[in-house]
C-alpha positions in Angstrom: -10.2 -13.9 -2.5 -11.7 -16.5 -0.1 -10.2 -19.3 -2.2 -6.7 -17.7 -2.0 -7.1 -17.3 1.7 -8.0 -20.9 2.1 -5.0 -21.9 0.1 -2.8 -19.7 2.2 -4.3 -21.5 5.3 -3.4 -24.9 3.9 0.2 -23.7 3.2 0.3 -22.5 6.8 0.3 -26.1 8.0 3.6 -26.9 6.3 7.1 -25.6 6.9 8.0 -25.8 3.2 9.1 -22.7 1.3 6.3 -20.6 -0.3 6.6 -18.5 -3.4 3.9 -15.8 -3.9 3.5 -14.4 -7.4 1.5 -11.4 -8.5 1.6 -7.8 -9.8 2.7 -5.0 -7.6 -0.1 -4.0 -5.2 -2.0 -7.3 -5.4 -1.6 -8.0 -1.7 1.3 -10.5 -1.7 2.5 -9.3 1.7 -1.1 -9.7 3.1 -1.1 -13.3 2.1 2.4 -13.9 3.5 1.3 -12.5 6.9 -1.9 -14.7 6.7 0.4 -17.8 6.2 2.4 -16.8 9.2 -0.7 -15.9 11.3 -2.4 -19.3 10.6 0.8 -21.3 11.2 2.2 -23.0 14.4 4.9 -20.2 14.2 2.3 -17.4 14.7 3.6 -16.5 18.2 7.2 -16.2 16.8 8.6 -13.2 14.8 7.4 -12.2 11.3 10.3 -10.4 9.6 10.1 -8.9 6.1 13.0 -7.8 3.8 12.5 -5.9 0.6 15.3 -7.2 -1.7 14.7 -4.4 -4.2 15.3 -1.7 -1.6 18.9 -2.8 -0.7 22.1 -2.4 -2.6 24.2 -5.4 -3.5 26.7 -4.3 -0.9 24.2 -4.1 1.9 21.9 -7.0 1.3 24.2 -9.7 2.8 24.6 -7.6 6.0 20.9 -7.1 6.1 20.1 -10.8 5.7 23.0 -12.4 7.6 24.1 -9.6 10.0 27.7 -8.5 10.6 30.5 -8.2 13.2 32.2 -5.1 14.4 34.7 -3.9 11.8 33.4 -6.3 9.1 33.4 -3.3 6.6 33.7 0.4 6.7 30.9 1.8 8.9 30.3 -1.5 10.9 30.8 0.1 14.3 28.8 -2.5 16.1 27.7 -6.1 15.9 24.3 -6.5 14.2 22.0 -9.5 13.9 20.7 -10.1 10.4 17.0 -10.6 9.5 17.5 -14.4 9.3 18.6 -14.3 13.0 15.9 -11.9 14.0 13.2 -14.2 12.5 14.3 -17.0 14.8 11.6 -19.7 14.7 9.2 -17.5 12.9 8.7 -16.5 9.2 11.0 -14.5 7.0 9.5 -12.9 3.9 11.9 -12.0 1.1 9.9 -9.6 -0.9 10.9 -8.9 -4.5 13.1 -11.8 -4.6 13.5 -11.4 -8.4 15.7 -8.3 -7.7 18.3 -10.3 -5.6 21.7 -9.9 -7.3 23.3 -13.1 -8.6 26.1 -13.2 -6.0 23.5 -12.9 -3.2 21.4 -15.7 -4.9 24.3 -18.1 -4.6 24.7 -17.3 -0.9 21.1 -17.6 -0.2 20.9 -21.0 -2.0 23.8 -22.2 0.2 22.0 -21.1 3.3 18.7 -22.9 2.2 20.7 -26.1 1.4 22.8 -26.2 4.6 20.3 -24.4 6.9 23.3 -22.5 8.3 24.9 -19.1 7.7 27.6 -16.8 9.0 27.4 -13.1 9.9 29.6 -11.0 7.6 33.1 -11.0 9.2 32.5 -14.1 11.4 33.4 -17.7 11.1 30.8 -18.9 13.5 28.0 -20.9 12.0 24.4 -20.0 13.0 21.4 -22.3 12.4 18.5 -21.2 10.2 15.3 -21.8 12.1 12.8 -19.5 10.2 10.4 -20.5 7.5 11.2 -18.8 4.2 8.4 -17.1 2.2 9.3 -15.2 -1.0 7.2 -12.8 -3.1 7.8 -11.4 -6.6 6.1 -9.4 -9.4 8.4 -11.0 -11.9 7.9 -14.3 -13.8 10.8 -16.2 -12.3 10.6 -19.0 -14.9 11.3 -16.5 -17.6 14.1 -14.9 -15.5 15.7 -18.3 -15.2 15.5 -18.7 -19.0 17.2 -15.3 -19.4 20.0 -16.4 -16.9 18.9 -13.6 -14.5 17.8 -16.0 -11.8 19.4 -19.2 -10.7 17.4 -22.3 -11.6 18.4 -24.2 -8.6 17.4 -21.4 -6.3 14.1 -21.2 -8.1 13.4 -24.8 -7.5 14.3 -24.4 -3.8 11.9 -21.5 -3.4 9.1 -22.8 -5.6 7.9 -25.6 -3.4 4.5 -24.2 -2.7 3.2 -21.5 -5.1 0.4 -19.0 -4.6 -0.4 -16.8 -7.6 -2.5 -13.7 -6.8 -4.4 -12.4 -9.9 -4.6 -8.6 -10.5 -7.7 -6.8 -9.1 -9.1 -6.2 -12.5 -9.5 -10.1 -12.9 -11.3 -10.5 -9.6 -13.7 -7.5 -9.5 -16.2 -9.5 -7.4 -13.7 -9.0 -4.5 -14.0 -5.2 -4.6 -17.1 -4.8 -2.4 -15.6 -7.1 0.2 -12.3 -5.2 0.1 -14.0 -1.9 0.4 -15.9 -3.0 3.5 -12.7 -4.4 5.0 -10.8 -1.1 4.5 -13.7 0.9 5.9 -13.7 -1.2 9.0 -10.0 -1.1 9.3 -9.9 2.7 9.0 -12.6 3.0 11.6 -10.5 1.0 14.0 -7.1 2.5 13.3 -8.0 6.1 12.6 -11.4 6.6 14.3 -12.9 7.3 11.0 -16.7 7.7 11.0 -17.3 6.6 7.3 -19.4 3.4 7.3 -20.3 2.8 3.7 -20.0 3.9 0.1 -23.0 4.9 -2.2 -24.2 2.4 -4.8 -23.1 4.7 -7.6 -19.6 4.9 -6.1 -19.5 1.2 -5.7 -20.3 0.8 -9.4 -17.5 3.1 -10.3 -15.1 1.2 -8.1 -16.1 -2.1 -9.7 -15.7 -0.8 -13.2 -12.3 0.9 -12.7 -9.2 -1.0 -14.0 -7.0 -0.5 -10.9 -3.5 -0.5 -12.4 -2.2 -0.3 -8.8 -4.4 -3.2 -7.7 -5.4 -3.6 -4.0 -2.9 -1.0 -2.7 -4.4 1.6 -5.1 -8.0 0.7 -4.0 -7.0 0.9 -0.3 -5.5 4.4 -0.8 -8.4 5.6 -2.9 -10.8 4.6 -0.1 -8.6 6.2 2.5 -8.4 9.5 0.6 -12.2 9.5 0.2 -12.6 8.8 3.9 -10.5 11.6 5.1 -12.3 14.0 2.8 -15.8 12.8 3.4 -18.3 15.1 5.1 -20.8 12.4 6.2 -20.8 8.7 7.0 -21.2 7.8 3.4 -18.7 8.2 0.5 -20.7 9.8 -2.3 -17.9 10.6 -4.7 -14.5 9.2 -5.6 -11.5 10.3 -7.5 -9.5 8.1 -9.8 -6.0 9.4 -10.6 -4.8 8.9 -14.1 -2.7 5.7 -14.6 0.5 7.9 -14.7 -0.4 9.7 -11.5 -1.7 7.2 -9.1 1.7 6.0 -7.8 2.8 9.6 -7.0 -0.5 10.3 -5.2 -0.5 7.1 -3.3 3.0 7.8 -2.0 1.5 10.5 0.2 -0.2 7.9 2.3 1.8 5.6 4.6 1.4 1.8 4.5 0.3 2.0 8.2 -2.2 4.5 9.4 -0.4 4.4 12.7 2.7 6.1 11.0 0.8 9.4 10.9 -2.2 11.1 12.6 -5.3 11.0 10.5 -5.5 14.8 10.4 -1.9 14.8 9.0 -2.8 12.4 6.3 -5.8 14.5 5.3 -3.7 17.6 5.4 -1.1 16.1 3.0 -3.7 15.1 0.5 -5.3 18.6 0.5 -2.0 20.4 0.4 -0.7 18.3 -2.5 -3.9 19.0 -4.4 -3.7 22.8 -3.8 -0.1 22.8 -5.0 -1.1 20.9 -8.1 -3.7 23.5 -8.7 -1.2 26.3 -8.5 -2.4 27.5 -5.2 -6.1 27.9 -6.4 -8.1 26.7 -3.4 -11.4 26.8 -5.3 -10.0 24.7 -8.1 -8.5 22.3 -5.4 -11.8 22.0 -3.6 -13.6 21.2 -6.9 -11.1 18.4 -7.8 -11.4 17.0 -4.3 -15.2 16.9 -4.4 -15.7 19.3 -1.5 -17.0 22.8 -1.3 -14.6 25.8 -1.0 -16.2 26.5 2.4 -15.4 22.9 3.6 -11.9 23.3 2.4 -11.4 26.6 4.2 -12.9 25.1 7.4 -10.4 22.2 7.2 -7.5 24.6 6.7 -8.6 26.7 9.7 -8.7 23.5 11.8 -5.2 22.6 10.7 -3.9 26.0 11.8 -5.6 25.6 15.2 -4.0 22.1 15.6 -0.6 23.5 14.5 -0.5 21.3 11.4 -0.1 24.2 8.9 2.6 26.7 9.5 2.3 28.8 6.3 -0.4 30.0 3.9 -0.7 28.2 0.6 0.4 30.1 -2.5 1.2 29.8 -6.1 5.0 29.7 -5.6 7.0 27.0 -4.0 8.4 29.6 -1.5 4.9 29.9 0.0 4.4 26.2 0.5 4.9 24.3 3.8 8.6 23.3 3.9 7.6 19.6 3.8 5.8 20.0 0.4 8.2 22.6 -1.0 10.8 20.0 -1.9 8.4 17.8 -3.8 6.9 20.8 -5.5 10.3 22.2 -6.5 11.4 18.9 -7.8 8.9 19.1 -10.6 10.2 20.4 -13.9 8.7 23.6 -15.3 7.2 21.6 -18.2 5.7 19.1 -15.9 4.2 21.8 -13.7 2.8 23.5 -16.8 1.2 20.2 -17.9 -0.3 19.6 -14.4 -1.8 23.0 -14.1 -3.1 23.3 -17.8 
């Protein structure tokens, strides 16, 4: 990982476009932030747009902004992300998902270094540095006519390819220590280390979700730990890890630590059909520890209802996700 960070630091000296390639969860956004942090633009805004999360109708408004009345629902003038980035850095994440019409407009913006808000004729200057990231192989997308070749060449000036975690297992101990220190700072976690046996398991695991999955696995282990050392770790099946990781926000500041822990425990109890003993066993804690934690949640006002085997007895927040599972899926999960 040190070599990739050094490469990112070299890229930071330039204002040329950067394209970051890598599987989902490899840490592309982390490297984009590092490029910005090390650059002369570091005191200016860092703005991120997930191209995959926006519809074709909304993406131009998101990037370029809009004027009042530009379209139905445009009740106020709004600056776009390009404008918000000012003299800083704009990360276009999942650039391979950008629709063809939007690709054409982005190309024109990069060529002319100017753009217009939707519904306006006034030209605005592009001052931000453009960094893009993708989990697709854009050269193949170009061959399949799903991505513009001229735009690809515009974006592919400096390239950083991040290998999956399974191909750089030597980074795992360093990443584990980084996450432990980060969780201590952000969440006042007391966990300081992992046991040697757990570290061996972490190094041997295939990590289909890459660094993001490792981070969330360590966080789950921290919030359930009963000492300053992690002595057991749970690896979700490849089909389940994304669902489980969705319970944990990308920023620890988004939720109190007690609430993150409660969500993990509540999800596991619901998956065990309300059986607290079974949930405790799968979480690697004693039934008594689990009861103590639940008692603490009640005192803190984090749990309003008792767990049960039916969706009606779950906390309202979990009831929706529990009820969304099909009967066959629930039977499979609890078998």
